[in-house]
VOBAPA-765304 format. One record per residue (C-alpha): residue in one letter; y, x, z. Coordinates in steps of 0.05 Angstrom, whole numbers, padded with zeros to 5 digits, always signed. Layout:
<sites>
AYXZ/...
</sites>
This chain:
<sites>
M-00031+00477-00441/P-00008+00514-00503/A+00054+00488-00539/S+00010+00453-00591/D-00015+00407-00536/F+00054+00382-00519/A+00061+00306-00523/P+00115+00278-00568/A+00179+00253-00536/H+00166+00183-00564/R+00103+00150-00539/P+00070+00081-00542/H+00107+00028-00503/Q+00046+00007-00463/P+00007+00068-00440/P-00057+00063-00398/I-00049+00030-00330/A-00069+00095-00297/D-00007+00128-00327/F+00038+00091-00279/G+00063+00114-00212/F+00081+00065-00157/L+00148+00061-00122/S+00165+00014-00064/D+00220-00002-00016/C+00176-00053+00022/H+00214-00109-00013/S+00200-00096-00086/A+00160-00049-00130/A+00171-00008-00192/L+00122+00026-00239/V+00140+00092-00273/S+00100+00118-00332/R+00077+00189-00338/D+00131+00201-00390/G+00187+00179-00345/S+00198+00106-00362/V+00208+00053-00309/D+00171-00004-00343/W+00166-00053-00285/W+00216-00072-00231/C+00222-00141-00199/L+00283-00157-00157/P+00298-00172-00102/R+00225-00186-00081/F+00156-00168-00106/D+00149-00237-00138/S+00219-00241-00168/P+00230-00239-00243/S+00230-00170-00273/V+00292-00133-00296/F+00247-00081-00329/G+00185-00113-00358/R+00161-00069-00416/L+00094-00067-00380/L+00083-00137-00408/D+00123-00135-00472/P+00156-00079-00512/D+00222-00116-00512/A+00225-00137-00438/G+00266-00078-00413/H+00257-00007-00386/W+00293+00055-00363/A+00267+00119-00395/I+00288+00190-00377/H+00253+00247-00413/P+00266+00310-00454/A+00292+00301-00524/E+00237+00348-00551/D+00162+00348-00542/F+00139+00358-00470/Q+00083+00363-00421/T+00084+00330-00352/E+00053+00338-00285/R+00069+00296-00224/Q+00056+00283-00151/Y+00083+00245-00092/V+00130+00283-00048/G+00092+00294+00017/D+00069+00231+00053/S+00116+00185+00015/L+00121+00139-00045/V+00174+00183-00076/L+00148+00208-00143/R+00166+00275-00174/T+00150+00287-00248/V+00158+00357-00278/F+00174+00358-00353/R+00158+00423-00389/T+00186+00438-00458/A+00189+00500-00500/A+00261+00509-00475/G+00249+00501-00400/E+00230+00454-00343/V+00264+00395-00310/S+00238+00352-00253/V+00255+00278-00245/T+00246+00250-00174/D+00242+00175-00170/A+00247+00129-00110/L+00264+00059-00090/A+00313+00076-00036/L+00299+00059+00037/A+00359+00042+00081/P+00395+00106+00103/G+00371+00128+00171/A+00313+00079+00175/R+00253+00111+00209/G+00183+00094+00233/H+00166+00021+00236/D+00236+00002+00216/I+00230+00027+00145/G+00237-00030+00095/L+00267-00080+00144/V+00329-00078+00101/S+00331-00051+00030/P+00393-00028-00008/L+00356-00048-00073/V+00373+00017-00107/L+00331+00057-00156/L+00344+00132-00148/R+00329+00181-00204/T+00348+00254-00191/L+00339+00309-00243/Q+00335+00382-00224/G+00335+00440-00272/R+00277+00487-00257/R+00277+00536-00315/G+00318+00546-00378/V+00361+00492-00409/V+00331+00424-00428/D+00363+00369-00470/M+00349+00302-00436/V+00353+00230-00459/S+00366+00169-00416/S+00358+00099-00443/M+00369+00042-00393/V+00352-00025-00426/P+00357-00081-00374/R+00326-00148-00392/P+00328-00195-00332/E+00285-00256-00322/Y+00223-00225-00353/G+00261-00205-00415/R+00294-00272-00429/T+00365-00247-00416/Q+00404-00192-00452/P+00461-00177-00404/H+00531-00156-00421/L+00542-00081-00412/R+00610-00052-00398/A+00639+00012-00370/V+00662+00010-00297/E+00688+00064-00252/G+00635+00117-00246/G+00585+00085-00292/I+00559+00023-00328/E+00551-00049-00305/A+00499-00096-00335/R+00510-00169-00318/G+00473-00229-00344/G+00437-00290-00316/P+00429-00281-00240/V+00428-00205-00243/R+00480-00150-00238/L+00459-00077-00244/V+00507-00018-00235/L+00486+00050-00261/T+00525+00108-00232/G+00521+00183-00239/P+00555+00243-00272/V+00526+00231-00341/P+00571+00195-00392/Q+00536+00132-00419/T+00544+00096-00485/C+00532+00021-00489/R+00497+00000-00553/D+00452-00059-00571/G+00442-00079-00499/A+00425-00009-00476/A+00461+00045-00436/E+00444+00111-00469/A+00460+00183-00455/T+00440+00252-00479/F+00456+00311-00434/R+00433+00381-00416/V+00403+00403-00351/S+00404+00477-00335/A+00363+00516-00284/G+00392+00503-00214/E+00431+00441-00236/T+00422+00373-00203/V+00438+00306-00235/A+00433+00245-00190/L+00431+00175-00221/Q+00429+00109-00183/L+00417+00039-00207/A+00438-00014-00156/F+00422-00088-00158/S+00461-00149-00134/G+00469-00221-00156/S+00515-00236-00214/F+00563-00281-00177/G+00573-00244-00112/Q+00603-00177-00096/A+00584-00118-00138/P+00535-00072-00102/A+00573-00025-00055/P+00554+00048-00050/S+00490+00051-00009/G+00492+00123+00014/A+00417+00125-00001/T+00387+00192-00021/I+00321+00218-00044/E+00318+00265+00016/D+00330+00210+00066/T+00279+00164+00033/V+00226+00219+00036/Q+00242+00230+00110/A+00236+00155+00122/W+00167+00151+00091/E+00143+00213+00127/S+00168+00186+00194/W+00125+00124+00182/A+00065+00168+00164/T+00075+00210+00226/L+00063+00149+00269/H-00004+00137+00235/T-00042+00202+00245/G-00098+00174+00288/Y-00151+00171+00234/E-00200+00229+00245/G-00256+00209+00199/R-00281+00232+00132/F-00239+00231+00069/P-00172+00235+00106/A-00130+00249+00044/E-00156+00187+00008/V-00147+00144+00070/R-00077+00169+00082/R-00055+00156+00011/S-00086+00086+00013/S-00050+00070+00078/L+00016+00089+00044/V-00001+00043-00015/L-00015-00015+00033/Q+00051-00003+00068/G+00084-00001+00000/L+00053-00069-00017/T+00080-00097+00049/Y+00140-00143+00048/R+00168-00114+00111/P+00215-00170+00132/S+00155-00216+00143/G+00095-00170+00147/A+00059-00202+00087/I+00018-00156+00042/V+00017-00174-00032/A-00049-00167-00068/A-00016-00124-00122/A+00052-00105-00149/T+00041-00137-00217/T+00024-00200-00254/S-00022-00211-00314/L-00051-00141-00323/P-00117-00162-00355/E-00187-00158-00328/R-00207-00145-00400/L-00160-00118-00454/G-00142-00176-00500/G-00173-00226-00452/E-00145-00288-00418/L-00162-00273-00345/N-00092-00250-00329/F-00064-00274-00263/D-00004-00264-00217/Y-00024-00224-00155/R+00045-00216-00123/F+00026-00262-00065/A-00012-00255+00001/W-00083-00282+00005/L-00120-00303+00068/R-00185-00281+00034/D-00163-00210+00046/L-00139-00220+00117/S-00193-00194+00163/L-00214-00137+00117/T-00142-00116+00110/I-00129-00120+00185/R-00191-00076+00196/S-00166-00024+00146/L-00096-00024+00176/W-00125-00012+00245/I-00166+00046+00219/A-00111+00079+00178/A-00047+00056+00212/C-00036+00029+00282/P-00037-00039+00318/D+00034-00056+00296/E+00016-00068+00223/P-00045-00113+00233/G-00011-00151+00288/R+00050-00163+00244/L+00005-00187+00187/F-00030-00237+00233/D+00037-00261+00259/W+00060-00272+00187/F+00000-00316+00172/S+00005-00357+00236/T+00078-00371+00221/A+00067-00384+00147/A+00010-00433+00161/G+00053-00476+00206/Q+00018-00534+00241/I-00048-00547+00206/G-00064-00621+00201/D-00111-00657+00154/E-00084-00625+00091/L-00122-00574+00050/M-00123-00505+00083/Q-00079-00463+00038/I-00112-00398+00016/M-00049-00359-00003/Y+00026-00358+00008/G+00089-00327-00017/V+00115-00267+00021/E+00161-00310+00063/G+00109-00364+00074/E+00122-00406+00012/R+00067-00456-00004/D+00084-00480-00074/L+00063-00424-00121/T+00059-00467-00183/E+00033-00429-00243/H+00066-00427-00311/V+00059-00385-00374/L+00113-00340-00401/E+00101-00356-00474/H+00154-00307-00499/L+00117-00246-00473/S+00062-00213-00514/G+00025-00187-00452/Y-00002-00119-00435/R-00034-00094-00500/D-00032-00166-00528/S-00070-00195-00468/R-00045-00266-00463/P-00026-00310-00428/V+00025-00278-00382/R+00025-00321-00319/V+00076-00328-00263/G+00052-00364-00201/N-00021-00376-00186/E-00057-00443-00186/A-00108-00416-00137/W-00059-00439-00082/Q-00087-00509-00092/Q-00160-00489-00088/E-00206-00501-00029/Q-00241-00438-00007/L-00282-00444+00056/D-00286-00369+00065/V-00214-00366+00090/L-00236-00401+00154/G-00278-00341+00172/E-00225-00292+00150/V-00174-00320+00198/L-00221-00327+00258/D-00250-00258+00245/A-00179-00229+00243/A-00163-00263+00309/H-00226-00235+00340/L-00209-00165+00315/L-00140-00170+00346/R-00159-00207+00409/D-00144-00151+00458/A-00084-00123+00421/V-00046-00189+00419/G-00064-00210+00490/D-00066-00285+00502/F-00058-00328+00441/D+00000-00376+00446/G-00009-00451+00441/P+00003-00459+00366/V-00045-00402+00349/R-00099-00430+00395/Q-00091-00498+00363/M-00096-00467+00294/L-00160-00428+00311/V-00193-00489+00342/T-00175-00531+00281/L-00205-00480+00234/A-00268-00474+00275/D-00275-00549+00275/R-00266-00550+00199/A-00321-00498+00191/C-00365-00539+00237/D-00354-00604+00198/G-00348-00579+00127/W-00390-00516+00118/N-00440-00553+00074/E-00387-00575+00023/P-00380-00541-00045/D-00317-00501-00059/A-00284-00454-00109/G-00311-00391-00076/M-00278-00325-00062/W-00275-00308-00137/E-00232-00370-00147/A-00274-00405-00200/R-00231-00452-00242/D-00289-00495-00267/Q-00336-00533-00221/R-00345-00525-00146/R-00410-00495-00121/Q-00448-00480-00057/Y-00426-00407-00055/V-00465-00363-00007/S-00404-00321+00012/S-00368-00385+00032/K-00425-00407+00076/V-00430-00339+00108/M-00356-00337+00123/C-00362-00406+00155/W-00416-00375+00198/V-00366-00320+00215/A-00314-00372+00233/L-00362-00407+00281/D-00390-00342+00309/R-00321-00314+00325/A-00298-00381+00352/V-00355-00380+00402/L-00337-00309+00422/L-00263-00328+00429/A-00278-00393+00467/P-00253-00368+00535/R-00185-00354+00503/L-00178-00421+00466/G-00164-00469+00523/P-00204-00522+00559/D-00208-00578+00506/I-00259-00546+00461/D-00334-00553+00449/P-00364-00484+00437/T-00434-00511+00442/R-00421-00554+00380/W-00395-00492+00344/A-00456-00452+00365/N-00503-00506+00340/A-00467-00510+00273/R-00468-00434+00268/D-00543-00435+00275/E-00548-00490+00222/V-00508-00448+00173/R-00551-00387+00186/A-00615-00425+00174/A-00588-00456+00110/V-00567-00389+00082/L-00633-00355+00099/D-00671-00412+00066/Q-00628-00432+00006/A-00593-00367-00014/W-00658-00328-00025/S-00685-00326-00095/A-00757-00304-00104/E-00744-00293-00178/A-00685-00247-00166/G-00717-00216-00105/A-00649-00221-00070/Y-00597-00266-00038/T-00557-00294-00096/G-00487-00321-00107/A-00500-00395-00095/F-00552-00440-00065/G-00608-00454-00114/S-00585-00399-00162/D-00622-00339-00188/D-00558-00302-00208/L-00537-00241-00169/D-00467-00237-00142/A-00438-00176-00108/S-00403-00219-00056/V-00469-00223-00017/L-00458-00151+00003/L-00412-00181+00056/L-00472-00205+00096/P-00483-00139+00133/I-00409-00122+00134/V-00392-00184+00174/G-00454-00179+00218/F-00493-00238+00189/L-00554-00194+00175/P-00569-00121+00187/A-00570-00078+00125/T-00640-00056+00145/D-00667-00128+00144/E-00723-00130+00093/R-00692-00183+00048/M-00622-00157+00057/H-00643-00087+00039/A-00678-00115-00023/T-00612-00149-00041/I-00573-00085-00034/E-00624-00050-00079/A-00620-00107-00130/V-00544-00105-00133/E-00546-00030-00143/R-00600-00036-00196/E-00574-00096-00234/L-00499-00097-00225/A-00481-00023-00222/S-00458+00014-00283/G-00417+00077-00292/G-00407+00087-00218/L-00380+00016-00207/V-00409-00050-00184/R-00395-00113-00224/R-00386-00180-00190/W-00441-00214-00231/P-00486-00195-00290/S-00439-00220-00345/D-00377-00187-00315/P-00356-00134-00366/S-00316-00092-00316/G-00332-00059-00250/F-00298-00085-00187/L-00272-00031-00140/I-00278-00073-00077/C-00350-00091-00093/T-00366-00017-00103/F-00337-00001-00035/W-00377-00058-00004/L-00440-00025-00032/V-00417+00040+00002/E-00411+00003+00069/C-00479-00029+00062/L-00513+00037+00046/A-00479+00069+00105/L-00501+00012+00150/A-00572+00022+00126/G-00567+00095+00148/E-00566+00121+00076/V-00504+00163+00085/E-00518+00210+00027/R-00524+00153-00023/A-00463+00120+00008/T-00423+00183+00000/E-00445+00191-00073/W-00421+00120-00088/F-00356+00132-00051/H-00342+00192-00095/R-00359+00152-00157/A-00311+00096-00138/T-00254+00142-00117/G-00264+00180-00182/Y-00231+00122-00217/A-00165+00133-00180/N-00111+00163-00222/D-00079+00231-00208/L-00035+00198-00155/G-00093+00167-00118/L-00077+00096-00143/L-00130+00043-00158/A-00127-00021-00197/E-00171-00081-00185/E-00224-00062-00236/A-00244-00009-00286/D-00283-00005-00350/P-00347+00034-00335/D-00352+00058-00407/T-00280+00081-00421/R-00263+00092-00347/E-00197+00057-00360/L-00165+00021-00301/L-00158-00054-00310/G-00127-00112-00273/N-00066-00116-00229/Y-00041-00051-00199/P-00040-00019-00150/Q-00090-00066-00119/A-00088-00075-00043/F-00160-00099-00039/S-00186-00035-00073/H-00148+00009-00024/V-00171-00034+00034/G-00242-00024+00009/L-00232+00051+00005/I-00207+00056+00077/N-00262+00012+00105/A-00316+00050+00066/A-00291+00117+00090/W-00292+00093+00162/R-00362+00064+00153/I-00389+00130+00127/T-00355+00165+00185/E-00386+00119+00236/A-00455+00122+00204/T-00452+00198+00204/R-00433+00199+00277/S-00489+00150+00294/I-00541+00192+00259/D-00514+00254+00293/N-00521+00218+00359/G-00590+00191+00343/A-00567+00118+00341/E-00568+00064+00288/A-00505+00048+00249/R-00470-00013+00277/S-00450-00073+00234/T-00399-00098+00284/W-00329-00070+00291/Q-00285-00071+00351/P-00212-00050+00356/D-00228+00000+00411/D-00285+00034+00373/
</sites>
């Protein structure tokens, strides 16, 4: 760009969601804007209160590093890592800023993220000329409620307030003013300036030097990526980046994968549908396990299943919980942070998620499908897991005809959602297949009979002659993209006459701007629904159309390959929590499905709807 196209050094506090890069240490996550500001960092876990929260309010804290004069930027991840390098270009020269949440020194392969030093690394390198730089570190712990005391300590600045202590170290002299640590300094070509911000609790020991470096963190991520090179299908670059994102959303000590790194990024700007996604959902379980097997290796999906089976504990007569905290917490009570203005004035800002108290029958199928997918990799199920699977199958058998909140977590009335019925069918179908592994005191014939009842009910009551399609709920004429799951889980082939008519209706009525909406009144396109359409088209043997839709969906990724939950089909702006695990899961599964459909056509066979770990 010519100099006239340089952006000003001072920019809006809440840039587009796509402007943010994603950092992770497999304990917590940070978001860095294109202009070098860390506007989101929660410590010490994904779901902890933020110390930098400008993402949700201009006064909730940030750490910005950028040139003092107008600049351009370009950025990319360093190799196969979640280490982000941003190059700032000014009229006077170029400086790169490389950002990382440090991984433990020497950690490699599957051990990355087991322990985190909880350190944010920011290293500047002069590339050309001499550039005047500005650093402004404004910590505001507890979602901006606390303004900590700042004081000079040996080698840097300490910020201490509430339960948080942050220590900023590096060779740049800092000035404490109005709750901020500020510095102006010059970086010349060939010069390196390394800054570190370390976290600890207020009332324990100050954080000790971690020894963490950018170089070691890059090597750690790439050692993990090297173990996961088995994917040989189409769109390998997109699949590889998505697998890294999923690993970055993994709380490594337990194996749980959070749905997203953020809370309350809106489904619609200025709207109220703003929820906390920093938890792990059972709804995503089998689809996520499938994607991990495709893009990673058996360790990750096995670890995720182990997390769930431990988190669930012994399942009695209580409601089957649909989501948990990253260490298995059940109580995720929701409350509103009234003091925050929200992303671009989108209120309320919520912490916690009341969906933990909902009944969603689809999770029964998610769990049993996950167990079926992993059946050979995990060997024999132990006693508690067998008991859990039998209990869930019995619940599907006895309660499949009850209304529920559905997979979209409706907060009004319960309905007879078709996707819930189909996932109960999945639970019973997989239970019958797993019966030889579930012990002697079971009744697979009862499960099989109930499975057939569910199938008959769906085929009869989910079809709408007026819509010419299977719809979202029994007796409804309203389309819902969740019915695209029917071929994906093997309930019906995509080539079935009515199912194919449904796929065509969803594409015709719910698609706009290269995205598929969940239902007709939904203003935004849902990435996972779009990838489900890709899978259905591939299963129908329409690989060219599937590929076109895949490119349309991935075209919404930002320059770093990151996807949110949704996007506006008119403005193409990403919306919803970010980066979104379900969207990246959908990308991986869709890429694999196109790959398999292509191979089937090349071999003169039909595309298969079933999936096996040894495929």
